[in-house]
GURO-85271 format. One line per field, with one value per residue (C-alpha): residue in one letter; x, y, z. Coordinates in pm, 1 decimal. Last residue first. Layout:
! GURO-85271
residuo c(A, ...)
c1 c(X, ...)
c2 c(Y, ...)
c3 c(Z, ...)
//
This chain:
! GURO-85271
residuo c(A, P, V, E, K, P, C, S, P, G, K, C, S, I, M, K, L, R, L, V, I, R, Q, T, A, L, G, P, P, N, C, S, T, L, T, L, W, Y, G, T, G, L, E, G, A, A, S, V, V, S, Q, E, N, P, Y, V, F, F, P, N, H, A, G, D, N, L, T, G, A, G, T, P, E, G, I, V, D, A, G, P, V, V, Q, Y, V, C, Q, G, I, P, T, T, L, T, V, T, D, G, P, R, M, Y, D, L, R, S, F, P, R, G, Y, T, T, R, H, G, A, I, G, V, N, G, Q, G, C, P, Y, P, T, H, E, Y, H, G, A, G, A, R, L, A, A, V, T, T, G, E, V, V, L, V, N, V, S, V, R, S, N, D, I, V, L, R, T, I, G, D, G, V, A, V, R, H, D, R, Y, V, T, K, F, A, P, Q, S, F, K, S, E, I, V, V, Q, R, H, A, G, F, I, D, T, L, A, P, F, A, L, M, A, L, A, A, V, V, L, V, S, V, V, G, T, L, S, R, Y, G, G, R, R, R, M, S, L, G, V, L, S, R, V, S, R, P, A, V, T, A, R, G, P, L, F, S, P, E, P, A, P, G, T, T, A, M)
c1 c(2769.7, 2746.3, 2483.8, 2635.6, 2544.1, 2460.0, 2123.9, 1952.7, 1858.9, 1610.5, 1617.8, 1756.1, 1878.9, 2058.0, 2041.2, 2168.0, 1910.7, 1987.3, 1673.4, 1692.6, 1425.9, 1427.4, 1449.1, 1257.9, 975.4, 655.4, 371.8, 565.8, 892.7, 1069.0, 970.9, 1079.6, 1336.9, 1447.7, 1776.5, 1832.7, 2172.1, 2389.8, 2755.1, 2971.3, 2816.8, 2729.8, 3111.9, 3263.1, 2976.9, 2637.2, 2412.6, 2122.7, 2259.4, 2439.2, 2149.9, 2203.9, 1995.1, 1670.3, 1902.8, 1974.1, 1803.8, 1904.5, 1669.3, 1882.1, 2149.7, 2484.6, 2654.2, 2607.3, 2373.3, 2212.2, 2458.5, 2659.8, 2935.1, 3008.8, 2841.4, 2650.6, 2579.3, 2734.8, 2747.7, 2552.5, 2680.4, 2724.6, 2349.5, 2253.4, 2149.0, 1786.0, 1740.5, 1703.5, 1493.3, 1470.5, 1251.9, 1256.5, 1137.1, 836.4, 987.8, 915.9, 1082.9, 1119.1, 1209.4, 1291.1, 1333.7, 1667.1, 1780.8, 1466.1, 1196.9, 936.9, 1064.5, 956.1, 627.8, 411.8, 684.4, 311.1, 125.4, -160.6, -132.3, -65.3, 111.2, 422.8, 516.9, 765.8, 1096.1, 1343.8, 1676.3, 1881.4, 2263.1, 2457.1, 2402.1, 2078.2, 1758.1, 1568.3, 1689.1, 1993.9, 1939.8, 1967.0, 1565.9, 1492.4, 1215.8, 886.7, 624.3, 261.2, 109.1, 84.0, 477.8, 500.9, 339.8, 573.0, 875.2, 1009.3, 1072.5, 958.0, 645.4, 643.5, 388.9, 282.8, 227.1, 359.0, 295.8, 511.1, 548.9, 512.6, 646.7, 590.2, 697.2, 689.1, 732.6, 676.2, 869.9, 857.6, 533.3, 484.4, 511.7, 846.6, 831.8, 996.7, 1250.7, 1521.5, 1566.9, 1442.6, 1186.2, 1009.3, 1033.3, 870.3, 590.9, 489.6, 354.2, 66.2, 119.8, 260.0, 7.4, -307.5, -103.1, -39.1, -425.1, -476.1, -210.7, -320.3, -672.5, -529.2, -344.6, -627.2, -822.7, -557.3, -507.6, -836.1, -811.3, -524.5, -690.9, -994.3, -833.0, -692.7, -1016.5, -1212.6, -982.1, -1036.5, -1399.8, -1359.5, -1136.5, -1311.8, -1659.9, -1448.5, -1332.8, -1708.3, -1853.2, -1585.3, -1635.7, -2018.5, -1827.5, -1679.9, -1941.1, -1726.2, -1349.8, -1168.9, -1339.5, -1188.5, -847.3, -838.4, -975.2, -719.4, -435.9, -519.3, -578.8, -225.8, -119.7, 58.6, 421.6, 483.0, 684.5, 944.3, 966.3, 1252.3, 1463.6, 1384.0, 1537.6, 1271.1, 960.5, 839.6, 582.8, 260.4, 24.8, -157.5, -235.5, -41.9, -188.4, -4.6)
c2 c(3367.3, 3272.5, 3446.1, 3677.2, 3659.3, 3327.1, 3229.0, 3039.2, 3349.4, 3458.2, 3630.7, 3453.2, 3521.0, 3340.3, 3000.0, 2708.9, 2484.4, 2093.0, 1910.4, 1556.5, 1282.1, 906.2, 604.7, 284.2, 423.9, 452.7, 694.6, 961.5, 818.5, 917.9, 934.3, 1269.3, 1437.5, 1816.6, 1951.8, 2262.8, 2374.7, 2607.9, 2562.9, 2369.8, 2045.2, 2028.6, 2143.2, 1794.7, 1495.7, 1654.6, 1400.4, 1410.6, 1309.3, 1057.7, 820.9, 682.5, 342.5, 476.9, 527.3, 874.2, 1147.2, 1511.1, 1818.8, 1966.3, 1861.9, 1839.1, 1598.4, 1319.2, 1142.2, 810.9, 604.6, 254.0, 464.4, 808.9, 1066.3, 1085.5, 1451.0, 1608.1, 1951.9, 2123.0, 2373.7, 2243.2, 2155.8, 2510.5, 2604.9, 2609.6, 2926.8, 2867.5, 3145.6, 3162.0, 3261.3, 3277.3, 3143.3, 2919.3, 2834.2, 3010.8, 2799.4, 3012.3, 2801.1, 2922.3, 2908.4, 3081.2, 2721.1, 2524.5, 2330.3, 2155.7, 1827.2, 1879.2, 1915.3, 1657.6, 1757.6, 1860.3, 1585.8, 1611.4, 1298.8, 1116.0, 1151.6, 1335.5, 1265.5, 1498.2, 1437.8, 1726.4, 1711.3, 2061.5, 2037.1, 2233.3, 2541.1, 2614.3, 2770.8, 2452.4, 2214.2, 2042.9, 1666.8, 1351.6, 1410.3, 1404.7, 1667.8, 1544.6, 1629.2, 1541.9, 1471.2, 1083.3, 1137.1, 1104.3, 762.2, 650.9, 772.0, 1065.0, 1309.8, 1640.4, 1779.1, 2016.1, 2252.4, 2306.6, 2543.3, 2451.0, 2639.3, 2534.9, 2615.5, 3014.3, 3036.1, 3030.7, 2768.2, 2736.1, 2521.0, 2565.6, 2480.3, 2177.9, 2080.7, 1764.9, 1430.7, 1361.1, 1548.7, 1920.9, 1930.6, 2142.4, 2356.0, 2691.3, 2439.4, 2396.4, 2743.0, 2842.9, 2586.4, 2844.1, 3078.0, 2843.3, 2809.8, 2472.1, 2326.2, 2429.8, 2378.0, 2033.7, 1935.7, 2161.4, 1998.7, 1616.2, 1698.0, 1811.6, 1490.9, 1266.1, 1420.0, 1397.2, 1011.9, 945.2, 1108.2, 885.1, 563.1, 603.6, 481.0, 159.3, 129.1, 117.0, -132.3, -361.3, -333.4, -455.1, -717.2, -835.6, -877.2, -1008.7, -1360.5, -1353.3, -1369.6, -1674.8, -1840.2, -1896.4, -1950.7, -2271.8, -2393.7, -2688.1, -2596.5, -2593.3, -2237.5, -2054.2, -2209.8, -2076.2, -1762.9, -1689.8, -1778.9, -1575.0, -1270.9, -1350.3, -1375.2, -1140.5, -1163.9, -1072.0, -776.6, -703.3, -327.5, -102.3, 89.9, 471.7, 665.0, 937.1, 973.7, 599.8, 501.1, 553.5, 265.4, 129.3, 248.0, 602.8, 864.6, 938.6)
c3 c(370.4, 728.6, 904.0, 1170.4, 1541.4, 1485.3, 1569.0, 1852.9, 2017.9, 1751.5, 1475.2, 1108.1, 774.6, 486.2, 577.6, 339.5, 190.6, 43.9, -105.2, -93.9, -268.1, -106.5, -337.9, -351.8, -120.3, -304.0, -313.4, -477.8, -653.9, -386.9, -71.4, 132.1, 237.4, 345.1, 464.4, 641.9, 703.5, 871.6, 872.6, 1110.7, 1108.4, 711.7, 679.1, 768.6, 863.4, 1044.5, 918.2, 706.3, 353.9, 563.9, 622.8, 237.6, 352.6, 188.7, -178.4, -277.2, -527.5, -577.0, -539.1, -626.3, -955.4, -1008.3, -781.5, -1070.9, -797.7, -763.0, -608.4, -660.9, -865.0, -783.3, -594.6, -235.3, -158.1, 164.2, 63.4, -234.2, -422.2, -776.6, -776.8, -667.2, -317.9, -210.4, 69.5, 398.4, 620.4, 1029.2, 1267.4, 1638.3, 1985.9, 1947.4, 1602.9, 1250.9, 975.2, 618.3, 318.3, 10.5, -350.0, -512.8, -670.0, -761.7, -568.6, -820.7, -670.7, -335.0, -477.9, -284.6, 7.3, 241.8, 124.8, 391.8, 572.4, 228.1, -102.4, -30.2, 323.6, 505.5, 676.9, 865.6, 914.4, 1039.7, 945.0, 1168.3, 1366.5, 1495.9, 1315.3, 1385.4, 1614.4, 1502.1, 1390.6, 1584.4, 1615.7, 1277.1, 1227.6, 1107.6, 850.4, 812.5, 1145.9, 1079.4, 1039.4, 1460.0, 1472.2, 1203.6, 1384.4, 1259.6, 1562.0, 1675.5, 1490.5, 1197.8, 1157.2, 786.5, 561.4, 202.9, -170.8, -451.4, -782.0, -844.3, -428.3, -67.5, 122.9, 527.1, 789.7, 1126.0, 1400.3, 1712.8, 1762.3, 1947.1, 1844.4, 1991.7, 2306.0, 2306.6, 2583.2, 2366.0, 2690.5, 2469.0, 2343.8, 2681.1, 2771.3, 2441.4, 2507.4, 2846.5, 2591.8, 2405.4, 2049.5, 1991.8, 2253.7, 2050.8, 1696.2, 1789.9, 1809.5, 1484.3, 1299.1, 1397.6, 1259.3, 941.6, 936.3, 1020.6, 708.5, 483.3, 617.9, 496.7, 106.3, 118.1, 192.9, 39.6, -339.4, -129.3, 10.8, -297.0, -396.6, -106.2, -117.9, -493.2, -420.7, -154.6, -384.2, -615.9, -376.5, -266.6, -631.1, -686.5, -418.1, -463.3, -845.1, -672.7, -463.8, -371.0, -472.5, -760.7, -881.7, -575.9, -610.4, -990.8, -869.3, -605.9, -854.9, -1093.7, -851.6, -758.3, -455.6, -266.6, -171.6, 208.0, 328.1, 560.0, 703.5, 611.9, 823.2, 904.3, 652.7, 642.8, 388.5, 508.4, 251.4, 348.5, 353.2, 16.1, -291.8, -295.2, -543.8, -823.4)
//
């Protein structure tokens, strides 16, 4: 489903206040009551047509912008000197922090994830939650991505299944995470007032459920990856969440032995 307006936020940022638009009927009635009503009505229709065309073109325009951002970010991410910046955990918001790859029969993603989940940062397509560990590190690594705009890296996140893998490649190493069965998901909000029964992965939460990208309990001591995006596609009334566990790792930030 294509988005019909500004891109919804796939992360857990505070929502922005919105003003309810006036209905087409009220605009038409107002135009007809004024002097030169038919001429005004023609103007209103023209504005509506232009607005509709702009909304249809919006996703494609963001894809072009996102692709350009990926090229710019890659040029810095691939420089040898950037290894030191990464190793010292000094990656600036908006700069590349890891390459995320998904390659299975249902989902294909290859995107350079930037540091940060601000509106500007996420125009690159996907961003790393700043308060979570660096990729391949201990704890719960969190990444948010768009589903309908800016390259749409997480457009098919709901097609991921237990056993599917996600590879993160950083300037100093590489690790692979595997989608865990719903029954093995750690830190999923369940029960009254939630959207889950504890048996699915991916699962869904309300936009204020920031706990899914926290380091509470076992999420802080294990090696986890959590991917989030807006749900339904093109809207932001919920978040889709996918939980994965590390199965292999190469690099200085890796554990001596990947926990089973």
